[in-house]
Phi, psi and omega in degrees: 000128180285169182299319179295324177295319179295313180298316179298316179297320178298313180299318179293324177294317178299316180296317180298315179298318179300314182291322178298320177296333177271016175072028170268151176257131178286120181262316180203154174231139178056046175291126179225151177211188183294342182273333183161199182226145174244126185299307182221145170236122182231164180220150167232195184295334187250325190236148163256115191251126175264119190247128171258124181259128178238120182248128179220159176287325179201174177258017184303314182279312180194156175297145182302322182298336180294344177280354175267079184280180183301320179299313180294320178300316180296319177296319178296318178300313181297318178296318179296321178300318178295316178303313182294327178291331179271339185224072183301147180211156174272349182288150178283126177288149179210150178246122179241158172237134173252120175262130177236125177249115184231091184303330181253025180060218183291350176276355180296125182284317182229083180293150174279130182235130177235128180255110179260101181283145178051051187295331174204153186276000000 
């Protein structure tokens, strides 16, 4: 496993723990199909949330969410549509972005976490 895979897995784990503390239930992690991958799928009483996790050392250059461009949003939508066709639900789908800022990478003791709900339609 490369360094980016380890760092990405750490970021997704931090995001999952954060969401569980906010009373979301973890449904799936790293769901992938031929269209793309969704980092986390979580649910609460109202929503089935498709979560893109963005991990950066800082926001100096740009906010992490800015890396979820229109191309990436379209891939996430298509991947989510396939997931929903295989896993029907009564819950309302939603797309969120979790920004994690970890200046010391995986050695960061208290990363800054921002949850952007309904980040794109």
